[in-house]
C-alpha positions in Angstrom: 49.6 -1.4 60.4 53.0 0.1 61.0 54.5 1.2 64.4 57.4 3.6 64.0 59.4 4.0 67.3 62.7 5.4 66.1 64.2 8.6 67.5 64.6 10.3 64.1 61.8 12.7 63.1 62.9 13.0 59.5 63.0 9.2 58.9 59.7 8.9 60.8 58.1 11.4 58.5 59.4 9.6 55.4 58.0 6.3 56.7 54.6 7.9 57.5 54.3 9.4 54.0 55.2 6.0 52.4 52.6 4.2 54.5 49.9 6.7 53.6 50.8 6.3 49.9 50.2 2.6 50.3 47.1 3.1 52.5 48.7 1.4 55.5 47.8 2.9 58.9 50.8 4.2 60.8 51.7 5.4 64.3 54.8 7.4 64.9 55.9 7.6 68.6 55.9 11.1 70.1 54.8 12.7 66.7 51.0 13.0 67.0 50.5 14.8 63.7 52.0 11.8 61.8 49.7 9.3 63.5 46.7 7.8 61.8 45.7 6.1 65.1 46.5 6.2 68.8 46.8 3.5 71.5 44.3 4.0 74.3 44.3 3.0 78.0 41.5 0.3 78.1 39.4 -1.4 80.7 37.4 -4.5 79.8 35.0 -6.5 81.9 32.3 -8.6 80.3 30.4 -6.5 77.8 31.8 -3.3 79.2 34.7 -1.6 77.6 36.2 1.8 78.5 39.0 3.4 76.5 40.7 6.7 77.3 42.9 8.6 74.8 44.8 11.9 75.0 45.5 11.8 71.2 49.2 11.2 71.8 49.5 14.2 74.2 50.1 12.2 77.4 49.7 8.4 77.3 50.7 8.0 80.9 48.1 10.5 82.0 45.5 8.5 80.0 46.2 5.5 82.2 45.7 7.6 85.4 42.4 8.9 84.0 41.2 5.4 83.2 42.1 4.1 86.7 40.1 7.0 88.3 37.1 6.2 86.2 37.2 2.5 87.0 37.4 3.2 90.7 34.1 5.1 90.5 32.3 2.4 88.6 29.6 0.3 90.3 30.9 -3.4 90.4 27.6 -4.5 88.8 28.0 -2.2 85.7 29.2 -5.0 83.4 26.0 -7.1 84.1 23.8 -4.1 83.4 25.6 -3.5 80.1 25.1 -7.2 79.2 21.4 -6.9 80.1 20.9 -4.0 77.8 22.8 -5.7 75.0 20.7 -8.9 75.2 17.4 -6.8 75.2 18.5 -4.7 72.2 19.5 -7.8 70.2 16.2 -9.5 71.0 14.1 -6.5 70.0 16.0 -6.1 66.7 15.4 -9.8 65.9 11.7 -9.3 66.7 11.5 -6.6 63.9 13.5 -8.8 61.5 11.3 -11.8 62.1 8.2 -9.7 61.6 9.8 -8.2 58.5 9.4 -4.7 59.8 11.9 -2.4 58.1 12.2 1.3 57.4 13.2 4.5 59.0 10.0 4.7 61.1 10.5 1.3 62.6 14.1 2.2 63.5 13.0 5.4 65.1 10.3 3.6 67.1 12.7 0.9 68.3 15.4 3.4 69.3 12.8 5.5 71.1 11.5 2.5 73.0 14.9 1.3 74.0 16.0 4.8 75.1 12.9 5.1 77.3 13.7 1.7 78.8 17.2 2.8 79.6 16.0 6.1 81.2 13.4 4.4 83.4 15.4 1.4 84.7 18.1 2.0 87.3 21.4 0.1 87.3 20.3 -2.3 90.1 17.0 -3.1 88.3 19.0 -4.1 85.2 21.4 -6.2 87.2 18.4 -8.0 88.9 16.7 -8.6 85.5 19.9 -10.1 84.0 20.8 -12.3 86.9 17.3 -13.8 87.1 17.3 -14.4 83.4 14.1 -12.4 82.7 15.2 -10.2 79.8 12.8 -12.1 77.5 9.9 -10.4 79.4 11.0 -7.0 78.2 11.4 -8.3 74.6 7.9 -9.8 74.8 6.5 -6.4 75.9 8.0 -4.7 72.8 6.8 -7.6 70.5 3.2 -7.0 71.8 3.5 -3.2 71.2 3.2 -2.5 74.9 4.8 0.5 76.7 8.0 0.1 78.6 7.4 -2.0 81.8 8.1 -0.2 85.0 11.1 -1.5 87.0 10.6 -3.3 90.4 12.0 -0.2 92.2 9.1 1.8 91.0 6.4 -0.8 91.8 6.1 -2.1 88.3 4.7 -5.4 87.1 8.1 -7.0 87.8 8.2 -6.1 91.4 10.3 -8.2 93.8 7.3 -10.4 94.9 6.4 -11.2 91.3 10.0 -11.9 90.3 10.4 -14.3 93.2 7.4 -16.2 92.0 8.5 -16.2 88.4 11.9 -17.6 89.2 10.2 -20.8 90.3 8.5 -21.3 86.9 11.5 -23.1 85.3 11.6 -25.6 88.2 7.9 -26.4 87.8 8.4 -26.7 84.1 11.1 -29.3 84.6 9.0 -31.4 86.9 6.0 -31.2 84.5 8.1 -32.2 81.5 9.5 -35.1 83.5 6.0 -36.5 84.3 4.9 -36.0 80.7 7.9 -38.0 79.4 7.1 -40.8 81.9 3.4 -41.0 80.7 4.5 -41.0 77.1 7.0 -43.8 77.7 4.4 -45.8 79.7 1.8 -45.5 76.9 4.4 -46.5 74.3 5.3 -49.6 76.3 1.7 -50.7 76.7 1.1 -50.1 73.0 4.2 -52.3 72.1 3.0 -55.1 74.4 -0.5 -55.1 72.8 1.1 -55.0 69.3 3.4 -57.9 70.1 0.5 -59.9 71.5 -1.6 -59.2 68.3 1.3 -60.1 66.0 1.9 -63.4 68.0 -1.8 -64.4 67.7 -1.9 -63.4 64.1 1.2 -65.5 63.4 -0.2 -68.5 65.3 -3.5 -68.3 63.3 -1.5 -68.1 60.0 0.6 -71.1 61.0 -2.5 -73.2 61.8 -4.2 -72.3 58.5 -1.0 -73.1 56.5 -0.7 -76.5 58.2 -4.3 -77.4 57.6 -4.6 -76.6 53.9 -2.0 -79.2 52.6 -3.8 -82.0 54.6 -7.2 -81.2 53.0 -5.7 -80.8 49.5 -3.7 -84.1 49.7 -6.7 -86.1 51.0 -9.0 -84.6 48.4 -6.5 -85.5 45.7 -6.0 -89.0 46.9 -9.8 -89.5 46.9 -10.1 -88.4 43.3 -7.3 -90.7 42.2 -8.8 -93.6 44.0 -12.1 -93.3 42.3 -10.7 -93.4 38.8 -7.7 -95.6 38.8 -7.5 -97.7 42.0 -9.5 -100.8 42.8 -12.1 -100.7 45.5 -10.0 -103.0 47.7 -7.3 -100.4 47.9 -9.3 -97.2 48.0 -9.6 -97.0 51.8 -6.0 -97.7 52.5 -4.5 -94.4 51.1 -7.3 -92.4 52.7 -6.3 -93.7 56.2 -2.5 -94.0 55.8 -1.6 -90.9 53.8 -3.2 -88.4 56.2 -1.7 -90.2 59.1 1.7 -90.0 57.6 1.3 -86.3 57.0 0.1 -85.7 60.5 3.1 -87.6 61.9 5.4 -85.6 59.7 7.5 -83.0 61.6 6.4 -79.4 61.1 9.9 -78.3 60.1 9.9 -80.7 57.2 6.5 -79.6 56.0 7.6 -75.9 56.0 11.1 -76.5 54.6 10.2 -76.2 50.9 8.4 -72.9 51.5 11.5 -71.5 53.4 13.8 -72.7 50.5 11.6 -70.9 48.0 11.7 -67.6 50.0 15.5 -67.8 50.2 15.7 -68.4 46.5 13.4 -65.4 45.9 15.6 -63.1 48.0 18.7 -64.3 46.3 17.2 -63.5 42.9 16.2 -60.0 44.1 19.7 -59.4 45.3 21.1 -60.5 41.9 18.6 -58.2 40.1 19.6 -55.2 42.2 23.3 -56.0 41.7 22.8 -55.9 37.9 21.1 -52.5 37.9 23.2 -49.5 36.7 24.8 -47.3 39.3 25.8 -43.6 38.8 28.3 -41.7 40.8 28.4 -37.9 40.4 31.9 -37.1 41.6 34.0 -33.9 42.1 37.6 -34.2 41.0 38.7 -31.2 43.2 40.7 -28.2 42.0 43.3 -30.3 40.0 45.9 -31.8 42.2 45.5 -35.6 42.6 46.6 -35.3 46.2 43.4 -33.3 46.8 41.0 -36.0 45.6 38.8 -37.4 48.3 39.4 -41.1 49.3 36.0 -42.0 48.1 36.5 -40.6 44.5 40.0 -42.0 44.3 38.7 -45.5 45.1 35.7 -45.3 42.7 38.0 -44.2 39.8 39.4 -47.7 39.7 36.2 -49.6 40.5 33.7 -48.1 38.0 33.1 -49.7 34.6 33.2 -46.4 32.9 34.3 -42.8 33.7 32.8 -39.9 31.7 35.0 -36.9 32.6 35.0 -33.2 31.9 37.8 -32.1 29.6 39.1 -29.6 32.2 40.0 -32.4 34.6 43.9 -32.5 34.6 45.7 -35.3 33.0 47.4 -36.6 36.3 43.9 -37.4 37.6 42.8 -39.0 34.3 45.9 -41.2 34.4 44.4 -42.9 37.4 41.8 -44.5 35.2 42.6 -47.3 32.6 42.3 -45.8 29.1 39.7 -48.4 28.0 37.4 -47.2 30.8 37.8 -43.4 30.2 35.8 -41.2 27.9 35.9 -37.4 27.7 32.9 -35.2 27.2 32.2 -33.3 24.1 34.0 -29.9 24.1 31.8 -27.1 25.5 32.5 -24.3 22.9 30.7 -21.0 22.9 27.1 -21.5 21.9 26.9 -25.3 22.2 27.3 -25.9 25.9 23.7 -27.1 26.3 24.2 -29.5 23.3 27.3 -31.0 24.8 25.5 -31.4 28.2 22.5 -33.2 26.6 24.8 -35.5 24.6 26.8 -36.4 27.8 23.6 -37.1 29.7 22.3 -39.4 27.0 25.6 -41.2 26.8 25.7 -41.9 30.6 22.0 -42.9 30.5 22.8 -45.5 27.8 25.6 -47.0 29.9 23.3 -47.2 33.0 20.7 -49.1 31.0 23.4 -51.6 30.2 23.7 -52.1 34.0 27.1 -50.4 34.1 28.7 -48.8 37.1 29.4 -45.3 35.8 31.2 -42.2 37.2 30.4 -38.7 35.9 33.6 -36.9 36.9 33.5 -33.1 37.2 36.1 -30.4 38.1 35.9 -29.0 41.6 32.7 -29.8 43.4 29.6 -31.1 41.6 27.3 -28.5 43.0 29.6 -25.4 42.5 28.6 -24.2 39.0 29.0 -27.8 37.8 25.4 -28.5 36.7 25.4 -31.3 39.3 21.8 -30.4 40.3 20.5 -30.5 36.8 22.1 -33.9 36.1 20.7 -35.2 39.4 17.2 -34.3 38.3 17.7 -35.6 34.8 18.8 -39.1 35.9 16.3 -39.2 38.7 13.5 -38.7 36.1 14.8 -41.7 34.2 14.8 -44.0 37.3 18.5 -43.6 38.4 19.2 -41.8 41.7 22.9 -40.7 41.6 25.2 -41.3 44.5 26.8 -37.9 45.2 30.5 -37.7 45.9 31.6 -34.2 47.0 34.9 -32.6 45.8 37.1 -29.8 47.1 36.1 -26.6 45.2 38.7 -24.3 43.7 36.7 -21.4 45.2 38.3 -22.1 48.5 41.3 -24.2 47.6 42.6 -21.8 45.0 42.9 -18.7 47.2 44.4 -20.7 50.0 47.1 -22.1 47.7 47.8 -18.4 46.6 48.0 -17.1 50.2 44.7 -15.2 49.9 42.3 -15.7 52.9 38.7 -15.2 51.7 37.8 -13.9 55.1 40.0 -12.0 57.5 39.0 -10.1 60.6 38.9 -6.4 60.0 39.2 -6.8 56.2 36.4 -9.1 55.0 33.6 -10.9 56.8 31.6 -12.1 53.8 32.2 -13.9 50.5 30.3 -13.5 47.2 30.6 -16.3 44.7 29.6 -15.6 41.1 29.7 -17.3 37.7 30.6 -15.2 34.7 28.4 -17.3 32.5 24.8 -17.8 33.5 21.9 -19.5 31.8 21.8 -18.7 28.1 25.3 -17.1 28.5 23.8 -14.2 30.6 25.9 -11.8 32.7 25.9 -12.3 36.4 23.7 -10.2 38.7 26.2 -8.2 40.9 25.2 -6.4 44.1 26.6 -3.1 45.1 30.2 -2.9 46.2 31.0 -3.7 49.9 34.5 -3.1 51.0 34.2 -5.8 53.7 33.2 -8.5 51.2 35.4 -10.7 49.1 34.1 -11.4 45.5 35.1 -14.6 43.8 34.2 -15.1 40.1 34.6 -18.2 38.0 34.5 -18.5 34.2 34.9 -14.7 33.6 38.2 -14.3 31.7 36.7 -14.7 28.2 34.4 -11.7 28.8 36.5 -9.8 31.3 35.9 -6.4 29.7 32.1 -6.7 30.2 32.6 -7.9 33.7 34.8 -5.0 34.6 32.4 -2.5 33.2 29.6 -4.1 35.2 31.6 -4.1 38.4 32.5 -0.4 38.0 28.8 0.4 37.5 28.1 -1.3 40.9 30.6 1.0 42.7 33.7 -1.2 42.7 36.8 1.1 42.8 39.0 0.9 39.8 42.1 0.5 42.0 40.6 -2.3 44.2 43.1 -5.2 44.5 42.5 -8.2 42.3 44.1 -11.6 41.8 43.8 -14.0 38.9 44.5 -17.6 40.1 45.6 -19.5 37.0 45.4 -23.3 37.3 45.5 -23.3 41.1 47.0 -26.4 42.8 48.4 -27.6 39.4 52.1 -27.9 39.0 52.1 -24.9 36.6 49.9 -22.7 38.8 50.4 -18.9 38.7 49.0 -16.0 40.6 48.7 -12.6 38.8 48.1 -9.6 41.1 46.6 -6.5 39.5 43.8 -4.0 39.9 40.2 -3.9 38.5 41.0 -1.4 35.7 44.1 -3.5 34.6 42.2 -6.8 34.4 41.5 -6.6 30.7 45.3 -6.5 30.0 45.7 -10.0 31.4 45.4 -13.2 29.4 45.6 -16.2 31.8 45.3 -19.8 30.8 42.1 -21.7 31.6 40.9 -22.6 34.2 41.3 -19.3 36.0 39.7 -17.9 39.1 39.2 -14.1 39.9 39.4 -12.8 43.5 38.5 -9.2 44.2 39.0 -7.4 47.5 41.5 -6.2 50.0 42.2 -9.8 51.2 44.4 -10.2 48.0 47.2 -8.3 49.8 46.5 -8.9 53.5 49.2 -11.7 53.7 51.4 -10.3 51.0 51.8 -6.6 51.6 55.1 -6.5 49.5 53.1 -6.6 46.3 52.0 -3.0 47.1 55.5 -1.6 47.3 56.0 -0.8 43.7 53.4 -0.1 40.9 53.5 1.7 37.6 51.3 4.6 36.4 48.5 2.3 35.4 48.2 1.0 38.9 49.2 -2.5 37.8 50.8 -4.2 40.7 54.2 -5.9 40.2 
């Protein structure tokens, strides 16, 4: 947006023509025919906004007109506007939730809302809003009822009824409080009963455990005495041995069992420690400084790191060479074969009880087959530990001064891959000037992609940016247009951004361009 306030009509006209050539809105002071927009005298209060314009004829007069209008306004007008806004939004959501779409539904909704606005006076709307009863109107629409009459016309929501309704929330709070108290009391009683039952069960178990060794020992001593011990000594063990056991402290009797339990737990921990562990980790867009602390730490702790070949060398240098292995190259036509070979290699290491990291560029779940690998290893008994990484989808544009969203320019982002399953082309929706499109892995088939985008209504002169090796030391940003994309040959990895956001922070790239609309 350009504001031209110089007192030179000739220069103002030249500036206006230049701005229109570059599609930049311009306002030239005191020259209305050169203005693409005008400044208005505004009044804002709550949801109410009033703007007065004289189309550049008399800005000061516009201010006086605005002030005259505001003086005539009812002070409660903003609350009435807010009330209508809430009801309209609620009614629209009702249709969306019921999946009711189409021209007839829109006509019915607008007719119902128009009838509501005609029947309800300003004061009725204010009362409805201040008592927080707008949901009753939405409920009437949801139940296909006619527009309720307002209180001033003796409708269902008359003042007496509304006074009663306003007490409902208070009653609800008290009711909820008593329900919570009852639930907590029941839970407390249940816990007490459970504790008593567990205590009795434990006491019974302890008594039975103490009795069994006595009987077993006595029985054994009796058997031995019958075979090997003279009769003179048979009675002595039967009397002394049980007495010795009875006088033995309980702690000493239970000590061997406790020692065995501790030994079992120790062995279980050792077995768990020896099992293979897999980390699915994102290496970020390429700059080592953008690694997460978690991934940086694990790079030096893992027994083996199996890395994508596109991970930059400065990150790979953080791993000792004897513990680093690169995946098989994913050439055209053999990406699935390479993926299968990598999965089997990692699985073999896990079965050797190794601590393995599978390192991927960007984020593991952003076109990185992280979900597929998670399901594969889970099916073989290994549940991976997921380590997120910073994706180039957001880091790359930021590094190149391209905001993916910008108020008034783009309020949505579409992320696509140029290489789908079985090397299929992406499914592209119709063009939306308020949406930024980000595409990965497209440069090798850019002519097909451009033709597909044009078929979906993308203008041939829409701004584009190719982000080559973003965040790397040798990063480069190429600004161009859609029709000039096939002329470019960036190095991999490269990211494509399409939309007006490509120039919102760098308007200077629009100043000069050749006949092919290739931006310089």
